[in-house]
C-alpha positions as CSV (number, residue, x, y, z in Angstrom):
1,X,265.4,33.2,-137.7
2,X,261.9,31.9,-138.0
3,X,260.8,34.8,-140.1
4,X,263.2,34.5,-142.9
5,X,263.3,30.9,-143.3
6,X,259.2,30.9,-143.7
7,X,260.0,33.7,-146.2
8,X,262.5,31.6,-148.5
9,X,260.8,28.2,-148.1
10,X,257.9,30.5,-149.6
11,X,259.9,32.2,-152.3
12,X,260.7,28.8,-153.4
13,X,257.6,27.7,-153.2
14,X,256.6,30.3,-155.7
15,X,259.0,30.2,-158.1
16,X,257.6,25.8,-158.0
17,X,255.0,27.4,-158.7
18,X,256.0,29.4,-162.1
19,X,256.7,32.9,-160.7
20,X,259.5,34.5,-161.9
21,X,262.5,35.0,-158.7
22,X,261.1,39.0,-158.5
23,X,257.4,38.2,-158.2
24,X,257.1,35.9,-156.0
25,X,260.2,37.5,-153.0
26,X,256.9,40.1,-153.1
27,X,254.0,37.2,-153.7
28,X,255.8,36.0,-150.4
29,X,255.2,39.7,-148.8
30,X,251.5,38.6,-148.9
31,X,252.5,35.5,-146.9
32,X,254.4,36.9,-144.7
33,X,251.8,40.1,-143.5
34,X,249.3,37.2,-143.3
35,X,251.7,35.7,-140.8
36,X,251.8,38.8,-138.9
37,X,247.9,39.5,-139.2
38,X,246.5,35.8,-138.2
39,X,249.7,35.6,-135.4
40,X,247.5,38.6,-133.2
41,X,244.2,36.6,-133.9
42,X,245.9,33.7,-131.5
43,X,246.9,36.1,-128.6
44,X,243.0,37.1,-129.2
45,X,241.6,33.9,-128.6
46,X,243.9,31.7,-127.1
47,X,242.8,32.3,-123.7
48,X,239.0,33.3,-125.2
49,X,238.7,29.8,-127.7
50,X,241.1,28.1,-125.7
51,X,244.3,26.4,-126.6
52,X,242.6,22.3,-127.5
53,X,240.3,25.0,-130.3
54,X,242.7,27.2,-131.3
55,X,245.5,24.6,-131.8
56,X,242.5,22.3,-133.9
57,X,241.2,24.2,-135.8
58,X,244.9,25.6,-136.4
59,X,245.6,22.2,-138.1
60,X,242.2,21.4,-139.7
61,X,243.4,25.3,-142.1
62,X,246.4,23.4,-142.6
63,X,246.4,20.6,-144.1
64,X,243.1,22.3,-146.1
65,X,245.9,25.0,-147.3
66,X,248.8,21.9,-147.9
67,X,246.5,19.6,-149.5
68,X,245.3,23.0,-151.7
69,X,248.8,23.8,-152.5
70,X,249.2,19.6,-153.2
71,X,246.0,20.2,-156.0
72,X,247.3,23.1,-157.1
73,X,251.1,21.3,-158.6
74,X,248.9,18.1,-160.0
75,X,246.5,21.1,-161.7
76,X,249.7,23.5,-162.9
77,X,251.7,19.9,-164.2
78,X,248.2,19.1,-166.6
79,X,248.5,22.2,-167.7
80,X,252.5,21.9,-168.7
81,X,251.2,19.0,-170.2
82,X,249.8,20.2,-173.0
83,X,251.8,23.6,-173.4
84,X,253.6,24.0,-176.6
85,X,257.4,23.9,-176.8
86,X,260.0,25.3,-179.8
87,X,263.1,22.5,-178.5
88,X,266.5,23.8,-179.7
89,X,267.7,20.4,-181.2
90,X,271.6,21.3,-181.8
91,X,271.2,20.6,-177.9
92,X,270.3,17.7,-175.6
93,X,267.1,19.7,-174.7
94,X,265.0,17.5,-177.5
95,X,262.6,14.9,-177.8
96,X,262.3,12.3,-180.8
97,X,260.4,14.2,-184.0
98,X,257.2,12.0,-183.3
99,X,256.4,13.0,-179.4
100,X,254.5,15.8,-178.2
101,X,256.8,18.7,-177.3
102,X,255.6,19.7,-174.2
103,X,257.4,22.3,-171.4
104,X,256.1,19.3,-168.9
105,X,258.9,17.2,-171.5
106,X,261.2,20.4,-171.4
107,X,261.8,20.0,-167.5
108,X,261.9,16.7,-167.2
109,X,265.6,17.1,-168.6
110,X,267.7,18.0,-165.0
111,X,269.6,20.0,-168.5
112,X,267.2,21.9,-170.1
113,X,264.8,25.4,-168.8
114,X,262.5,27.3,-170.7
115,X,262.7,30.8,-171.7
116,X,259.2,33.0,-173.4
117,X,260.3,35.4,-176.4
118,X,258.1,37.4,-175.8
119,X,255.6,36.2,-178.6
120,X,253.5,33.1,-176.7
121,X,256.6,30.9,-177.7
122,X,257.3,28.9,-175.4
123,X,261.6,27.8,-176.4
124,X,263.2,24.7,-174.6
125,X,267.3,25.4,-173.7
126,X,269.9,24.0,-172.2
127,X,271.6,25.7,-168.8
128,X,274.9,26.1,-170.2
129,X,273.2,27.8,-173.6
130,X,275.8,31.5,-174.2
131,X,274.2,34.7,-174.0
132,X,273.8,34.2,-177.4
133,X,272.3,31.7,-178.2
134,X,269.9,33.0,-175.1
135,X,269.4,36.4,-176.7
136,X,268.9,35.5,-180.6
137,X,266.3,32.6,-179.3
138,X,263.8,34.7,-176.3
139,X,265.7,38.3,-176.7
140,X,267.9,40.0,-174.6
141,X,265.9,40.4,-171.7
142,X,264.9,37.2,-171.9
143,X,264.0,35.4,-168.3
144,X,265.6,32.0,-168.3
145,X,264.5,29.3,-165.4
146,X,263.4,26.2,-164.4
147,X,259.5,26.5,-164.9
148,X,256.9,27.2,-166.7
149,X,254.5,30.1,-166.2
150,X,250.8,28.8,-166.2
151,X,247.8,31.2,-165.8
152,X,247.2,28.4,-162.2
153,X,250.2,30.1,-160.4
154,X,247.8,31.8,-158.2
155,X,246.2,28.4,-156.2
156,X,249.7,28.2,-155.3
157,X,250.4,32.1,-153.8
158,X,246.0,31.2,-152.1
159,X,247.3,27.5,-150.5
160,X,250.6,29.3,-149.4
161,X,248.5,31.4,-148.0
162,X,246.4,29.8,-146.0
163,X,248.9,27.6,-144.7
164,X,249.9,30.3,-143.2
165,X,247.0,31.4,-142.2
166,X,246.8,28.2,-140.0
167,X,249.6,27.7,-138.8
168,X,250.3,31.8,-136.8
169,X,247.2,31.5,-134.6
170,X,247.9,28.4,-133.3
171,X,250.6,25.7,-134.5
172,X,253.0,28.9,-134.8
173,X,253.0,30.1,-131.3
174,X,250.6,27.8,-129.5
175,X,253.5,24.8,-129.2
176,X,256.4,27.4,-126.9
177,X,253.1,28.6,-124.7
178,X,252.2,24.8,-123.6
179,X,255.5,23.4,-123.2
180,X,256.0,26.6,-120.9
181,X,252.7,25.3,-119.2
182,X,253.0,21.3,-118.6
183,X,255.9,20.8,-116.9
184,X,256.4,20.9,-113.8
185,X,258.9,23.1,-112.1
186,X,262.1,20.4,-111.4
187,X,261.7,19.0,-114.7
188,X,261.3,22.6,-116.6
189,X,265.1,22.6,-117.2
190,X,265.8,19.8,-118.8
191,X,262.2,19.4,-120.2
192,X,262.1,22.1,-122.0
193,X,265.5,21.5,-124.0
194,X,264.8,18.7,-124.8
195,X,261.5,20.2,-126.8
196,X,263.5,22.7,-128.3
197,X,265.8,20.6,-129.4
198,X,263.3,18.2,-131.1
199,X,261.9,21.2,-131.8
200,X,264.7,22.6,-135.0
201,X,265.7,19.0,-135.2
202,X,262.6,18.4,-137.3
203,X,262.3,21.4,-138.6
204,X,265.9,20.7,-140.2
205,X,265.3,17.6,-141.6
206,X,262.1,19.6,-143.5
207,X,264.1,21.4,-144.0
208,X,267.0,19.8,-145.7
209,X,264.4,17.0,-147.4
210,X,261.4,19.3,-148.9
211,X,263.5,20.1,-152.6
212,X,265.1,15.6,-152.3
213,X,261.1,14.8,-151.6
214,X,259.7,16.9,-154.2
215,X,261.9,14.7,-156.6
216,X,261.3,11.8,-155.3
217,X,257.9,12.1,-155.0
218,X,256.6,14.7,-157.3
219,X,255.5,18.4,-156.4
220,X,252.1,17.5,-155.4
221,X,252.7,14.2,-154.0
222,X,255.0,16.2,-151.6
223,X,252.6,18.9,-150.2
224,X,249.8,16.1,-149.9
225,X,252.4,13.7,-148.1
226,X,252.5,17.0,-146.0
227,X,249.2,17.5,-145.4
228,X,248.6,13.7,-144.3
229,X,251.1,14.2,-141.2
230,X,249.1,17.0,-140.2
231,X,246.2,15.2,-140.7
232,X,247.2,12.8,-138.3
233,X,249.4,14.3,-136.0
């Protein structure tokens, strides 16, 4: 279940970075491979380096990965603001005539998406655009999406992979190991139930509030918030 959740979250984040849904799934395989590979590093190092060193190193790399993710979305937002887009003046997807028309402007309108006509021109179309309008504007095989493709998407892939490289050997498995070692026998059953419940409750809260936080604080703000919490933790 945890593997499935991480892959789904990775795909969601990569789609937010401007990759197509299909490409996001393939790129999430890189993240999953890093997860498996670096888990073995944790298995090898837990008795050699010690739990404290492994946990602190894991947390440091996670903070670096989350910060890189936040920075990548800052760069991508700046890129989108300079990316020209053709607006459909006959729909809700329009801006004042004198305004600079960019991909960022289009995506600020909740009812609008973008598509590429294959000739380097990006068009802003409404969510409810007919198939005929989409084909006439962007072609029969158009990929209409909620994100603009930018050349900085690779930064998000690097940040996400770096985060998993830190999480897999330390903060992923070690809390479960330490959890089974620190409680006395008479309290172990109850303590394990409480800590496991707390873990999954926190996991659920993060999962349910991620998109809300991304909208409220912006995508860079969401990842910088997570990085700050990880640093304090």
